[in-house]
C-alpha positions, 0 to 999 in steps of 0.5 A: 632274581636272575643272575649268572653264576660263574661255577668253575672254569668255562661254566657260567649258568643263568639261574635264580639267586637270592636277592638282597636287601640294602644294609645301612649306608648302602643302596640297592640298584636295578642294574641297567648296564654291565660291561664284560671286562677282559679280566672276566673272560680270563677268569672265566677261562680259570686263568687268573685265580681272580675268581673264585666260584660260585660267585657272580662277576661283573665290575663295570656297571651303572644302574638305577637305585630302587631302595635305600638302606638306613642312613642314606639321604643323598640320593633318592629312588630312581637316581641314575648312577655309575658305581666305583666297584670298590667298597672301601672301609674309610678308616684304614691307613690307606683310606686316611691318605685318600688312596681308597683304592688300596684300602686294606680292607677293600672288597671289589665287586665281581673280583674273588668271592665277592658278587658282581653286576651280572644280575638283575639287582646289586646292593652297593655302598651309597658312598660308591655311587656317582650320579649320571646326567639323563643324556648319559646312557647306562650303557655309557655309564658302565664304561666309567670303570675302564675309562678311569684305567685309561684316564690315569694312564694318560694323566701319566703322560702330563701336557700333551699339547702340540705333542706326537702321541702313539696309542698302541692297541685298540681294545677297550683300554687302548681306545679310551686311552685315545678319547683321553689323549684326544682331550688333551689337543695333541699335534697328532694321534697315531694308533697301531694295531693289526685288526683293521676293523678296530682301526676304523673305530679309532678313526671314528673316534678321532685319531689322525693316523692309523698304522697296521704293522702287519702289513706296512713298515711301522717305523718308516710310517712313524718317521713319515708321519712325524716328519722324522721326529718320532713320537713324544709319548707312546701309550701301551695298552696291550702289554705283550713284547712286540707292542711294547717294543713297538712303542719304545722303538717309535719314541724320539730322544728322551720320549716317554712311554706309558705302559698300561697293558698288563698281559704278560708278566715278563717281556724282552726290551732293549735296555741300551735303547732306553739308557743311551736315548734317555727314554722314560717308562711309566707304568699305570695300574687301576685308578683312584676314587678321584679319577673315577669322579673326574671321568664321570664328570667328563662324560656328564660334561659331554667332553668325551667320545666313547660310544664307538667302542661299544660293539654290542648290547646282549641280555643277561640270558646271553652272558654264557654264549658270549662269554664263550664267544669272547673267549674263543671267537671274538672277531671284531668284538670290542665291548660287549655290555649286558643291559636290561633292555 
């Protein structure tokens, strides 16, 4: 079968690789769509140590079942599924608690040395598969993984009905967080970013106000749009000092910030502002099995609008070219999805 193999920093090669057969408890998928994640691009550049060559990346994927391993009875060939991309053991202490995303023996597809879905086929445990309805395209199905990240982050914010909510950052996670926030009936959703093109996508996804702090007074606009009240909940989806500082400065007294962004290890923050204004900070990382199930259900039930953030669909053969683009000249590309069309 054809696949794109990471062979070292800045080296992605489209080539033939052996095709696997499903083991007991597994299914074989024809990969119909697989998104390129920012972490894949960082891995391609050799910056993370989270991609050990040679290996096949790709952990945001959906597909069609083409073969069943021994003991698999819950699916038939032809079933359309999104994939929870962590093979968990089911018997370690963390799995017994229900925290399968923290499994002590987990294997994450497309990470470290475990092959992922930038390939024509992949074998995965049947327990990692979730059916998607016919009206959900495989391309949208590939968004389940980053959507689960955003969904968990927004869930940390609690009840948002009638509140002023700020989303800082219009990358994939920020825009998916916007979709999740909108579902919770806030009074006003404000989105901040330096990229006007991405802010237009945020408008198309239903936010009420966009702010470009590169050409307007951020704090002044926040106070104007909230009638001097400020932001009740800020979702930070970048992870850099300027954007974290924006999120924190926007908050009303006793407001809450949820940090999903994870770009920089260390940032400067005004601790006195947090203490004297009694602000709350909640970190959010990854997602669990149940959260993945919930976002699949939400898309199956047509409760989320995420299609506007798909920038480009490409073929498997184009993957090396687009990794170069995303690493060096991304332009207005937000989410690039590899499909078998």
